[in-house]
C-alpha positions as CSV (number, residue, x, y, z in Angstrom):
1,M,96.9,-53.2,-32.2
2,P,95.5,-55.6,-29.6
3,R,96.5,-59.2,-30.2
4,L,94.4,-62.3,-29.3
5,P,96.1,-63.7,-26.1
6,P,97.6,-67.2,-26.0
7,A,95.1,-69.8,-25.0
8,P,95.2,-70.7,-21.3
9,S,97.0,-74.0,-20.7
10,K,94.4,-75.3,-18.3
11,H,90.6,-75.0,-18.3
12,P,89.8,-72.0,-16.1
13,S,86.1,-71.1,-15.6
14,V,85.2,-67.5,-16.3
15,L,81.8,-65.8,-16.3
16,G,80.7,-64.3,-19.5
17,V,77.6,-62.2,-20.1
18,D,76.1,-61.1,-23.5
19,I,73.9,-58.0,-23.3
20,G,71.6,-57.5,-26.2
21,G,68.7,-55.2,-27.1
22,T,66.1,-57.8,-26.2
23,G,67.8,-60.3,-24.0
24,M,70.7,-60.7,-21.6
25,K,72.3,-64.1,-21.2
26,G,75.3,-65.4,-19.3
27,G,77.2,-68.6,-18.7
28,I,80.2,-70.2,-17.1
29,V,82.8,-70.6,-19.8
30,R,85.4,-73.3,-20.0
31,L,88.6,-71.8,-21.5
32,G,91.9,-73.4,-22.4
33,H,92.8,-76.2,-24.9
34,G,91.1,-79.4,-25.9
35,P,87.7,-80.5,-27.3
36,K,85.7,-78.9,-24.6
37,S,87.4,-75.5,-24.5
38,G,85.3,-72.6,-25.5
39,T,82.1,-74.3,-24.3
40,L,79.8,-73.6,-21.4
41,R,79.7,-75.5,-18.1
42,G,75.9,-76.0,-17.8
43,D,73.1,-74.1,-19.5
44,R,73.0,-70.4,-20.3
45,F,70.9,-68.2,-18.0
46,R,68.8,-65.6,-19.8
47,L,66.6,-62.7,-18.7
48,D,64.8,-60.1,-20.9
49,T,66.5,-56.8,-21.3
50,P,64.6,-54.3,-19.3
51,Q,62.6,-51.7,-21.2
52,P,63.5,-49.0,-21.4
53,A,67.1,-50.3,-21.3
54,L,68.5,-47.7,-18.9
55,P,71.9,-48.0,-17.1
56,A,70.4,-48.6,-13.6
57,T,67.9,-51.2,-14.7
58,M,70.3,-53.1,-17.0
59,A,72.9,-53.1,-14.2
60,R,70.4,-54.7,-11.9
61,T,69.5,-57.3,-14.4
62,L,73.2,-58.1,-15.0
63,A,73.6,-58.5,-11.2
64,Q,70.7,-61.0,-11.2
65,I,72.4,-63.1,-14.0
66,V,75.8,-63.1,-12.3
67,S,74.2,-64.0,-8.9
68,E,72.5,-67.0,-10.6
69,L,75.7,-68.2,-12.1
70,D,77.7,-67.6,-8.9
71,H,75.5,-70.2,-7.1
72,R,76.2,-72.9,-9.6
73,E,78.5,-75.8,-8.8
74,K,81.4,-75.0,-11.1
75,A,81.3,-71.3,-10.8
76,P,84.6,-69.4,-10.5
77,D,85.5,-67.5,-7.3
78,A,82.9,-64.9,-6.4
79,D,85.4,-62.1,-6.7
80,S,86.8,-63.1,-10.1
81,R,86.6,-60.9,-13.1
82,V,83.5,-61.0,-15.2
83,G,83.5,-60.5,-19.0
84,V,80.6,-58.5,-20.5
85,C,79.9,-57.8,-24.1
86,F,77.7,-54.8,-25.0
87,P,76.0,-53.6,-28.2
88,S,77.9,-50.3,-28.6
89,I,81.3,-48.9,-29.4
90,V,83.3,-49.5,-26.2
91,Q,86.3,-47.2,-25.8
92,R,88.3,-47.7,-22.6
93,G,85.2,-49.0,-20.9
94,V,83.0,-46.1,-22.0
95,C,79.9,-46.4,-24.2
96,R,80.3,-44.3,-27.4
97,S,77.3,-45.3,-29.5
98,A,73.6,-46.2,-29.1
99,N,72.2,-47.6,-32.4
100,N,70.1,-50.3,-30.6
101,I,70.1,-49.2,-27.0
102,D,68.8,-46.3,-25.0
103,P,70.7,-43.1,-25.9
104,S,71.2,-42.3,-22.2
105,W,74.1,-44.8,-22.3
106,I,76.3,-42.6,-24.5
107,G,79.2,-41.3,-22.4
108,V,78.5,-43.6,-19.5
109,S,81.4,-45.7,-18.2
110,L,80.1,-49.3,-18.7
111,Q,83.0,-50.6,-16.7
112,D,82.3,-48.4,-13.6
113,T,78.5,-49.0,-13.8
114,F,78.8,-52.7,-13.9
115,E,81.6,-52.9,-11.4
116,D,79.5,-50.9,-9.0
117,A,76.6,-53.3,-9.5
118,L,78.6,-56.5,-9.1
119,Q,81.2,-55.3,-6.6
120,R,83.9,-57.1,-8.6
121,P,86.2,-56.4,-11.6
122,V,84.6,-56.3,-15.0
123,T,85.9,-56.3,-18.6
124,V,83.5,-54.8,-21.2
125,V,83.9,-55.4,-24.9
126,N,81.8,-54.6,-28.0
127,D,79.5,-57.5,-28.7
128,A,80.7,-58.2,-32.2
129,D,84.3,-58.0,-31.0
130,A,83.5,-60.7,-28.4
131,A,81.9,-62.9,-31.1
132,G,85.0,-62.4,-33.3
133,L,87.4,-63.3,-30.5
134,A,85.4,-66.5,-29.8
135,E,85.3,-67.5,-33.4
136,A,89.0,-66.7,-34.0
137,R,90.0,-68.8,-30.9
138,Y,87.5,-71.6,-30.8
139,G,85.4,-71.5,-33.9
140,A,85.4,-71.2,-37.7
141,G,88.4,-68.8,-37.7
142,A,90.7,-70.9,-35.5
143,G,94.1,-71.3,-37.2
144,V,93.1,-69.2,-40.2
145,P,95.9,-66.8,-41.2
146,G,95.3,-63.4,-42.7
147,L,92.3,-61.2,-42.4
148,V,89.2,-62.8,-40.9
149,M,85.9,-60.8,-40.8
150,V,83.2,-62.0,-38.4
151,I,79.8,-60.4,-39.4
152,T,76.9,-60.8,-37.0
153,L,73.4,-60.4,-38.5
154,G,70.7,-59.7,-35.9
155,T,68.9,-56.6,-34.7
156,G,71.6,-54.7,-36.4
157,I,74.9,-55.7,-38.1
158,G,78.0,-56.1,-36.1
159,G,81.5,-56.8,-37.3
160,A,84.9,-57.9,-36.0
161,M,88.1,-57.7,-37.9
162,I,91.0,-60.0,-36.8
163,N,94.2,-59.9,-38.8
164,D,96.7,-62.7,-37.9
165,G,95.3,-62.8,-34.4
166,V,95.2,-59.0,-34.0
167,L,91.8,-57.5,-33.2
168,V,90.8,-54.2,-34.6
169,P,88.2,-53.1,-32.1
170,N,84.8,-51.4,-32.7
171,F,84.6,-52.3,-36.4
172,E,81.1,-50.9,-37.0
173,V,80.3,-52.3,-40.4
174,G,76.6,-51.9,-39.8
175,S,77.1,-48.1,-40.1
176,L,78.5,-48.4,-43.6
177,E,76.3,-46.8,-46.3
178,L,74.2,-49.2,-48.5
179,D,71.7,-47.9,-50.9
180,G,71.9,-44.4,-49.3
181,V,71.2,-45.6,-45.8
182,M,72.9,-47.5,-43.0
183,A,73.6,-51.0,-44.1
184,E,72.0,-52.6,-41.0
185,S,68.7,-50.9,-41.9
186,R,68.7,-52.9,-45.2
187,A,70.6,-56.1,-44.6
188,S,70.2,-57.0,-40.9
189,A,68.2,-60.1,-39.9
190,K,65.7,-57.7,-38.3
191,A,65.3,-55.9,-41.7
192,R,64.5,-59.2,-43.4
193,E,61.8,-59.9,-40.8
194,R,60.4,-56.4,-40.8
195,E,60.0,-56.3,-44.6
196,G,58.9,-59.9,-45.0
197,L,61.7,-60.8,-47.4
198,D,62.0,-64.4,-48.5
199,W,65.5,-65.9,-48.5
200,P,66.3,-65.2,-52.2
201,E,65.3,-61.6,-51.7
202,Y,67.3,-61.3,-48.6
203,A,70.3,-62.9,-50.2
204,L,70.3,-60.1,-52.9
205,R,70.8,-57.6,-50.1
206,L,73.5,-59.7,-48.5
207,Q,75.2,-60.0,-51.8
208,R,75.4,-56.2,-52.1
209,F,76.6,-55.9,-48.6
210,F,79.3,-58.6,-48.6
211,S,80.5,-57.5,-52.1
212,H,81.0,-54.0,-50.7
213,L,83.0,-55.4,-47.8
214,E,85.0,-57.6,-50.1
215,R,85.9,-54.7,-52.4
216,I,87.0,-52.5,-49.5
217,F,88.9,-54.9,-47.3
218,S,89.9,-58.0,-49.4
219,P,89.4,-60.4,-46.5
220,D,90.6,-64.0,-46.5
221,L,87.5,-65.4,-44.7
222,F,84.0,-64.2,-43.9
223,I,82.3,-65.8,-40.9
224,V,78.6,-65.1,-40.5
225,G,77.2,-65.1,-36.9
226,G,74.1,-64.1,-35.1
227,G,70.9,-66.1,-34.8
228,I,70.8,-66.4,-38.6
229,S,73.9,-68.6,-38.6
230,K,71.6,-71.5,-37.6
231,R,70.2,-71.5,-41.2
232,P,73.2,-71.1,-43.5
233,H,71.8,-73.3,-46.2
234,D,68.9,-70.8,-46.8
235,Y,71.2,-68.0,-48.0
236,L,74.9,-68.7,-48.1
237,P,74.7,-70.9,-51.3
238,L,73.0,-67.9,-53.0
239,L,75.9,-65.6,-52.5
240,Q,78.6,-65.2,-55.3
241,L,81.8,-64.0,-53.6
242,E,85.5,-64.6,-54.2
243,T,86.1,-64.8,-50.4
244,P,85.1,-68.0,-48.6
245,I,82.1,-67.4,-46.4
246,V,81.1,-69.9,-43.7
247,P,78.6,-69.9,-40.7
248,A,79.9,-69.2,-37.2
249,M,80.4,-72.4,-35.2
250,L,79.6,-71.0,-31.7
251,Q,76.4,-69.4,-32.8
252,N,74.5,-67.8,-29.9
253,N,77.2,-68.6,-27.4
254,A,79.8,-66.6,-29.2
255,G,79.3,-63.4,-27.2
256,I,79.4,-65.2,-23.9
257,V,82.5,-67.1,-24.8
258,G,84.3,-64.0,-26.2
259,A,83.4,-61.9,-23.2
260,A,84.9,-64.5,-20.9
261,L,88.0,-64.8,-23.1
262,A,88.5,-61.0,-23.0
263,A,88.1,-61.0,-19.2
264,H,90.7,-63.7,-18.8
265,A,93.2,-61.9,-21.0
266,D,96.2,-60.3,-19.3
267,P,95.8,-56.5,-19.5
268,A,99.5,-56.4,-20.6
269,D,98.4,-58.0,-23.8
270,G,96.6,-54.8,-24.7
271,L,93.5,-56.7,-25.7
272,L,91.0,-54.1,-24.7
273,R,92.8,-51.4,-22.8
């Protein structure tokens, strides 16, 4: 299984881009050790995800984001590898699912498509895996032994499983069954907004979901990410779990940071290949 690579000893700058169903955002990530590691150099740059979100249009938007970042003062070399996280199962650089993106992506080589658009090397990783890598290295999971599960609540539900630093990729917890349907259709942040649930009502659904995960996987720590992680006091105190559950620390930058971390990993580590 792929292992989280050792932290770089210096502070290299790496471009990371987080592709979502509604927005695409990127930044220059400072890796390495120290209090500033895992943070962005400057502000994020965001563009709306084109609709329909087709390969050609999304690749052009990605190129716009990278071009903007390339022109910033502390950008890495223009031919350096870019990390991209994407909302699908990513198997050897190929898109294998399309729950929240256009189905035309299925079977498309994300790596080839993005490398053609950028004319430079690209590492592509599942978006929840990227968030998990970032939290395990620089966030709420740093130094935590055992099984850490990072669950992102947003348009869908993403998940990353990291056991003693070993990433299990493409951990699609949003596709688990809950009340006879896919869990993300009932317990995602989008489902809460769509159905107008107040926080106690939503917490009941999260209770069922996290209890199900707890029963199956017996994790040592849950980390909750996604935009909802900005409001942990509205729902986390309402959950009754044996497993500790905490909000993600990197919040909306987790995907960018994790993508950059994956891009900086030595392929020999087997992180994504």
